[in-house]
Z-matrix of the N, CA and C atoms (Angstrom, degrees):
N
C 1 1.410
C 2 1.544 1 108.50
N 3 1.188 2 114.77 1 158.98
C 4 1.498 3 124.62 2 -178.70
C 5 1.447 4 103.50 3 -101.49
N 6 1.524 5 114.70 4 129.31
C 7 1.516 6 118.28 5 171.02
C 8 1.438 7 114.09 6 -80.19
N 9 1.163 8 119.35 7 -14.57
C 10 1.506 9 116.09 8 178.74
C 11 1.526 10 115.68 9 -61.25
N 12 1.270 11 113.57 10 141.46
C 13 1.531 12 113.59 11 174.32
C 14 1.486 13 108.94 12 -97.93
N 15 1.296 14 108.79 13 141.42
C 16 1.463 15 113.07 14 179.61
C 17 1.558 16 110.64 15 -98.80
N 18 1.311 17 123.05 16 127.42
C 19 1.302 18 124.50 17 -177.01
C 20 1.552 19 110.63 18 -89.70
N 21 1.266 20 109.87 19 143.18
C 22 1.391 21 116.91 20 -176.90
C 23 1.542 22 111.83 21 -70.87
N 24 1.262 23 118.87 22 149.13
C 25 1.441 24 121.55 23 -179.70
C 26 1.528 25 116.36 24 -61.58
N 27 1.248 26 107.79 25 -18.00
C 28 1.588 27 113.55 26 178.00
C 29 1.495 28 111.80 27 -83.94
N 30 1.377 29 120.91 28 -17.74
C 31 1.404 30 126.03 29 173.13
C 32 1.423 31 109.30 30 -70.87
N 33 1.501 32 116.53 31 134.29
C 34 1.333 33 119.70 32 176.23
C 35 1.569 34 105.11 33 -113.63
N 36 1.361 35 107.81 34 158.99
C 37 1.582 36 119.28 35 -178.48
C 38 1.469 37 106.78 36 -75.91
N 39 1.366 38 108.93 37 126.29
C 40 1.494 39 116.62 38 166.09
C 41 1.544 40 114.00 39 -121.30
N 42 1.335 41 118.98 40 131.02
C 43 1.380 42 114.09 41 -171.99
C 44 1.638 43 111.89 42 -67.88
N 45 1.329 44 111.62 43 149.68
C 46 1.445 45 113.53 44 -179.64
C 47 1.593 46 108.87 45 -70.03
N 48 1.254 47 117.14 46 163.97
C 49 1.530 48 125.60 47 -171.20
C 50 1.697 49 106.46 48 -58.37
N 51 1.359 50 110.76 49 -39.72
C 52 1.503 51 111.98 50 -179.24
C 53 1.572 52 115.44 51 -74.45
N 54 1.368 53 112.21 52 -6.84
C 55 1.460 54 118.29 53 -178.11
C 56 1.502 55 113.25 54 -94.08
N 57 1.214 56 111.56 55 -11.58
C 58 1.545 57 117.20 56 -175.07
C 59 1.478 58 110.98 57 -60.45
N 60 1.251 59 122.12 58 132.11
C 61 1.501 60 129.86 59 -173.60
C 62 1.578 61 105.53 60 -114.76
N 63 1.316 62 116.85 61 124.12
C 64 1.352 63 126.20 62 -177.71
C 65 1.527 64 110.07 63 -51.77
N 66 1.397 65 121.43 64 -48.63
C 67 1.354 66 127.12 65 -175.91
C 68 1.518 67 111.71 66 -61.60
N 69 1.324 68 117.62 67 -34.24
C 70 1.447 69 118.88 68 -179.13
C 71 1.511 70 112.11 69 -79.82
N 72 1.350 71 116.24 70 -34.96
C 73 1.447 72 120.31 71 172.40
C 74 1.513 73 112.48 72 -60.06
N 75 1.390 74 110.67 73 -47.02
C 76 1.548 75 112.87 74 -178.46
C 77 1.582 76 109.98 75 -61.81
N 78 1.404 77 111.47 76 -48.11
C 79 1.447 78 115.11 77 176.71
C 80 1.567 79 117.88 78 -51.34
N 81 1.417 80 110.43 79 -42.14
C 82 1.491 81 119.34 80 -177.91
C 83 1.573 82 102.73 81 -61.27
N 84 1.362 83 120.06 82 -47.40
C 85 1.428 84 119.79 83 -172.98
C 86 1.454 85 115.65 84 -86.16
N 87 1.414 86 115.68 85 5.22
C 88 1.489 87 112.66 86 174.11
C 89 1.410 88 120.63 87 -82.85
N 90 1.442 89 116.81 88 -10.49
C 91 1.424 90 115.72 89 176.53
C 92 1.425 91 112.68 90 -94.29
N 93 1.339 92 119.14 91 135.34
C 94 1.459 93 129.40 92 -175.67
C 95 1.592 94 108.41 93 -48.42
N 96 1.389 95 114.72 94 -53.38
C 97 1.542 96 116.82 95 -176.59
C 98 1.479 97 110.35 96 -63.90
N 99 1.279 98 118.16 97 -38.88
C 100 1.514 99 117.71 98 -177.87
C 101 1.607 100 108.03 99 -68.03
N 102 1.297 101 115.94 100 -43.71
C 103 1.523 102 126.16 101 175.62
C 104 1.561 103 109.01 102 -53.41
N 105 1.290 104 114.70 103 -47.93
C 106 1.481 105 118.85 104 174.96
C 107 1.507 106 115.69 105 -56.82
N 108 1.219 107 116.10 106 -34.03
C 109 1.515 108 125.18 107 177.92
C 110 1.613 109 106.39 108 -66.19
N 111 1.269 110 110.18 109 -51.40
C 112 1.522 111 121.79 110 -179.47
C 113 1.618 112 105.85 111 -55.12
N 114 1.255 113 113.82 112 -51.13
C 115 1.464 114 119.91 113 -176.23
C 116 1.514 115 114.42 114 -54.17
N 117 1.382 116 110.73 115 -45.93
C 118 1.591 117 121.41 116 171.33
C 119 1.421 118 111.85 117 -57.57
N 120 1.330 119 118.80 118 -37.88
C 121 1.524 120 125.98 119 -173.06
C 122 1.550 121 109.77 120 -72.55
N 123 1.381 122 112.76 121 -22.82
C 124 1.519 123 113.65 122 -175.71
C 125 1.474 124 109.27 123 -66.20
N 126 1.416 125 118.28 124 -23.01
C 127 1.451 126 120.32 125 -177.48
C 128 1.588 127 113.43 126 -85.96
N 129 1.325 128 112.69 127 -3.46
C 130 1.586 129 121.09 128 174.62
C 131 1.470 130 110.21 129 129.73
N 132 1.241 131 122.00 130 172.17
C 133 1.459 132 136.02 131 -175.67
C 134 1.649 133 107.89 132 -54.02
N 135 1.296 134 118.52 133 138.68
C 136 1.428 135 121.25 134 177.21
C 137 1.510 136 107.38 135 -131.63
N 138 1.310 137 111.84 136 148.54
C 139 1.490 138 116.25 137 171.24
C 140 1.628 139 107.43 138 -72.44
N 141 1.189 140 116.17 139 138.21
C 142 1.328 141 121.84 140 178.73
C 143 1.619 142 113.56 141 -42.99
N 144 1.267 143 108.44 142 -49.58
C 145 1.589 144 114.23 143 179.62
C 146 1.488 145 111.36 144 -56.36
N 147 1.265 146 119.04 145 -34.61
C 148 1.470 147 123.88 146 176.89
C 149 1.453 148 124.87 147 -85.67
N 150 1.297 149 114.31 148 3.22
C 151 1.468 150 124.46 149 171.11
C 152 1.484 151 110.56 150 -83.46
N 153 1.318 152 116.96 151 110.82
C 154 1.468 153 125.64 152 -169.82
C 155 1.482 154 107.77 153 -104.44
N 156 1.280 155 122.22 154 145.88
C 157 1.431 156 127.52 155 176.29
C 158 1.584 157 104.57 156 -119.12
N 159 1.323 158 116.84 157 152.17
C 160 1.455 159 121.44 158 -177.74
C 161 1.505 160 108.87 159 -65.42
N 162 1.336 161 120.45 160 -19.80
C 163 1.482 162 119.89 161 -178.94
C 164 1.537 163 108.80 162 -105.98
N 165 1.333 164 116.09 163 98.09
C 166 1.462 165 118.16 164 -177.43
C 167 1.431 166 115.01 165 -71.16
N 168 1.328 167 120.46 166 -8.90
C 169 1.454 168 125.91 167 -179.55
C 170 1.606 169 112.68 168 -81.84
N 171 1.382 170 113.52 169 -6.13
C 172 1.428 171 115.16 170 179.29
C 173 1.513 172 113.15 171 -63.14
N 174 1.201 173 117.83 172 128.89
C 175 1.519 174 117.34 173 177.50
C 176 1.581 175 112.02 174 -70.70
N 177 1.380 176 117.19 175 151.37
C 178 1.489 177 124.34 176 -175.80
C 179 1.458 178 107.52 177 -57.49
N 180 1.380 179 124.29 178 -34.87
C 181 1.412 180 123.31 179 174.61
C 182 1.558 181 116.44 180 -57.25
N 183 1.401 182 110.75 181 -37.94
C 184 1.500 183 117.45 182 -177.69
C 185 1.498 184 108.89 183 -70.11
N 186 1.342 185 110.78 184 -43.18
C 187 1.668 186 114.27 185 177.67
C 188 1.486 187 109.17 186 -64.61
N 189 1.243 188 124.97 187 -35.11
C 190 1.348 189 130.89 188 173.39
C 191 1.526 190 108.71 189 -57.39
N 192 1.316 191 117.36 190 -55.75
C 193 1.329 192 117.18 191 179.85
C 194 1.445 193 116.04 192 -62.08
N 195 1.459 194 116.72 193 -36.82
C 196 1.542 195 114.92 194 175.61
C 197 1.507 196 110.96 195 -59.55
N 198 1.405 197 123.73 196 -34.99
C 199 1.389 198 125.06 197 -177.61
C 200 1.552 199 107.10 198 -67.50
N 201 1.313 200 110.85 199 -41.47
C 202 1.362 201 116.86 200 -168.72
C 203 1.691 202 107.81 201 -67.83
N 204 1.188 203 120.04 202 -41.26
C 205 1.509 204 124.12 203 172.55
C 206 1.493 205 108.90 204 -57.83
N 207 1.321 206 121.41 205 -45.69
C 208 1.464 207 124.08 206 -176.30
C 209 1.589 208 106.43 207 -68.30
N 210 1.287 209 118.78 208 -47.53
C 211 1.339 210 122.21 209 175.25
C 212 1.616 211 118.04 210 -52.91
N 213 1.319 212 112.83 211 -52.13
C 214 1.404 213 119.34 212 -177.63
C 215 1.520 214 112.09 213 -70.64
N 216 1.268 215 120.14 214 -16.46
C 217 1.313 216 125.94 215 -176.92
C 218 1.657 217 106.19 216 -89.45
N 219 1.398 218 113.59 217 -19.62
C 220 1.506 219 123.00 218 176.42
C 221 1.553 220 110.22 219 91.85
N 222 1.274 221 117.51 220 21.06
C 223 1.421 222 127.40 221 -177.82
C 224 1.498 223 113.17 222 -83.66
N 225 1.396 224 111.80 223 -36.25
C 226 1.487 225 116.86 224 175.96
C 227 1.456 226 110.19 225 -133.75
N 228 1.308 227 115.57 226 164.58
C 229 1.464 228 125.34 227 167.26
C 230 1.535 229 114.95 228 -109.05
N 231 1.234 230 115.27 229 127.51
C 232 1.570 231 119.60 230 -175.00
C 233 1.544 232 103.97 231 -116.83
N 234 1.254 233 120.69 232 108.29
C 235 1.483 234 127.29 233 -172.53
C 236 1.504 235 110.58 234 -128.36
N 237 1.433 236 117.31 235 133.82
C 238 1.375 237 120.55 236 174.59
C 239 1.554 238 114.86 237 -62.94
N 240 1.270 239 114.29 238 141.08
C 241 1.517 240 123.70 239 176.86
C 242 1.555 241 104.94 240 -146.38
N 243 1.298 242 111.64 241 111.33
C 244 1.503 243 117.51 242 177.07
C 245 1.552 244 106.63 243 61.03
N 246 1.345 245 117.16 244 -127.12
C 247 1.492 246 122.99 245 -178.37
C 248 1.446 247 111.04 246 -90.51
N 249 1.411 248 118.14 247 -6.17
C 250 1.323 249 119.88 248 -177.08
C 251 1.511 250 117.87 249 -118.02
N 252 1.292 251 117.13 250 -156.03
C 253 1.562 252 123.51 251 179.14
C 254 1.398 253 109.33 252 -141.20
N 255 1.373 254 112.50 253 144.38
C 256 1.484 255 120.06 254 -170.74
C 257 1.579 256 101.86 255 -117.08
N 258 1.333 257 116.08 256 131.74
C 259 1.457 258 121.07 257 174.94
C 260 1.503 259 106.45 258 -104.29
N 261 1.394 260 113.86 259 142.29
C 262 1.387 261 119.32 260 168.75
C 263 1.490 262 113.16 261 -147.11
N 264 1.289 263 111.28 262 145.71
C 265 1.544 264 117.18 263 179.68
C 266 1.511 265 116.24 264 -71.62
N 267 1.272 266 117.56 265 127.46
C 268 1.540 267 118.08 266 179.46
C 269 1.630 268 109.02 267 -83.29
N 270 1.257 269 114.21 268 61.68
C 271 1.511 270 116.76 269 -175.29
C 272 1.545 271 110.30 270 -67.71
N 273 1.315 272 116.03 271 -34.76
C 274 1.492 273 114.82 272 -178.14
C 275 1.490 274 109.97 273 -67.18
N 276 1.296 275 113.94 274 -40.51
C 277 1.520 276 114.20 275 -178.50
C 278 1.574 277 114.93 276 -72.33
N 279 1.320 278 113.90 277 -37.14
C 280 1.409 279 117.91 278 177.53
C 281 1.446 280 110.80 279 -69.07
N 282 1.410 281 119.03 280 -41.16
C 283 1.564 282 117.72 281 174.80
C 284 1.497 283 115.91 282 -65.60
N 285 1.362 284 116.50 283 -26.99
C 286 1.406 285 122.10 284 -179.34
C 287 1.598 286 109.28 285 -72.17
N 288 1.336 287 110.87 286 -48.36
C 289 1.441 288 120.82 287 -173.64
C 290 1.520 289 108.87 288 -72.80
N 291 1.428 290 114.17 289 -47.20
C 292 1.604 291 118.56 290 -173.99
C 293 1.450 292 104.88 291 -127.56
N 294 1.321 293 122.78 292 78.89
C 295 1.423 294 124.44 293 -178.65
C 296 1.456 295 110.90 294 -48.62
N 297 1.438 296 121.76 295 130.99
C 298 1.398 297 124.26 296 171.22
C 299 1.496 298 117.63 297 78.88
N 300 1.316 299 117.71 298 -13.67
C 301 1.475 300 126.15 299 178.53
C 302 1.495 301 111.43 300 -55.82
N 303 1.309 302 113.19 301 -62.50
C 304 1.539 303 116.68 302 177.47
C 305 1.389 304 115.34 303 -49.90
N 306 1.323 305 122.98 304 -54.29
C 307 1.369 306 133.44 305 -171.65
C 308 1.624 307 107.25 306 -57.03
N 309 1.380 308 108.15 307 -47.01
C 310 1.474 309 112.81 308 179.95
C 311 1.723 310 114.94 309 -60.58
N 312 1.360 311 104.10 310 -42.74
C 313 1.435 312 111.27 311 -179.36
C 314 1.564 313 113.80 312 -69.44
N 315 1.333 314 116.75 313 -41.42
C 316 1.481 315 121.31 314 164.85
C 317 1.542 316 118.50 315 -53.55
N 318 1.242 317 116.02 316 -43.87
C 319 1.438 318 125.73 317 -179.58
C 320 1.470 319 104.26 318 -62.12
N 321 1.414 320 113.70 319 -58.55
C 322 1.478 321 114.54 320 -175.19
C 323 1.542 322 117.30 321 -60.71
N 324 1.372 323 111.39 322 -29.82
C 325 1.507 324 116.75 323 176.61
C 326 1.507 325 114.64 324 -68.74
N 327 1.357 326 111.35 325 -25.10
C 328 1.560 327 113.54 326 -176.41
C 329 1.495 328 109.01 327 -95.70
N 330 1.306 329 116.68 328 4.29
C 331 1.520 330 113.47 329 173.18
C 332 1.432 331 116.19 330 -80.66
N 333 1.265 332 122.43 331 153.68
C 334 1.465 333 129.64 332 -178.77
C 335 1.553 334 110.07 333 -52.50
N 336 1.304 335 113.03 334 -41.80
C 337 1.459 336 120.95 335 179.22
C 338 1.468 337 114.91 336 -59.17
N 339 1.265 338 117.59 337 -31.81
C 340 1.515 339 125.52 338 -179.57
C 341 1.523 340 111.81 339 -76.83
N 342 1.337 341 120.97 340 -21.27
C 343 1.376 342 119.94 341 -177.22
C 344 1.606 343 106.06 342 -73.94
N 345 1.334 344 116.69 343 148.30
C 346 1.478 345 120.33 344 174.67
C 347 1.584 346 111.68 345 -69.84
N 348 1.229 347 116.15 346 136.26
C 349 1.414 348 116.86 347 178.86
C 350 1.543 349 115.40 348 -80.86
N 351 1.315 350 113.98 349 139.47
C 352 1.412 351 116.82 350 -176.93
C 353 1.482 352 110.18 351 -102.60
N 354 1.309 353 116.64 352 138.53
C 355 1.478 354 114.93 353 -176.69
C 356 1.467 355 111.16 354 -93.97
N 357 1.282 356 115.90 355 136.09
C 358 1.458 357 116.14 356 -173.92
C 359 1.587 358 109.56 357 -104.35
N 360 1.190 359 114.38 358 160.84
C 361 1.580 360 119.89 359 -169.35
C 362 1.451 361 106.36 360 -84.51
N 363 1.291 362 123.44 361 10.59
C 364 1.495 363 117.53 362 -174.24
C 365 1.466 364 112.62 363 -89.07
């Protein structure tokens, strides 16, 4: 018998905690749409189908790419569940590898200065 475990084609690669790279995490969190996903995941895991972005015109392929960047950086976990996929924030791994980083980014992103300014017609 072979001791190797065969992974399902539905399983995606997630970097191990010790493989997380600061530059990749910062890059993943630098995009407003990706950061919006992370903010939603702070409330708990979500089915991929229920993860909504402020821009409803984004094609499904763009949303998939946003998730891929976050997953490959080690920010989120994307796992199969039934016919769908469940996204979860890898807070414990991020906090262990880069203490305080995620909290600082989330706090800064929720400040009024972080919101894009709207031009008024006045």
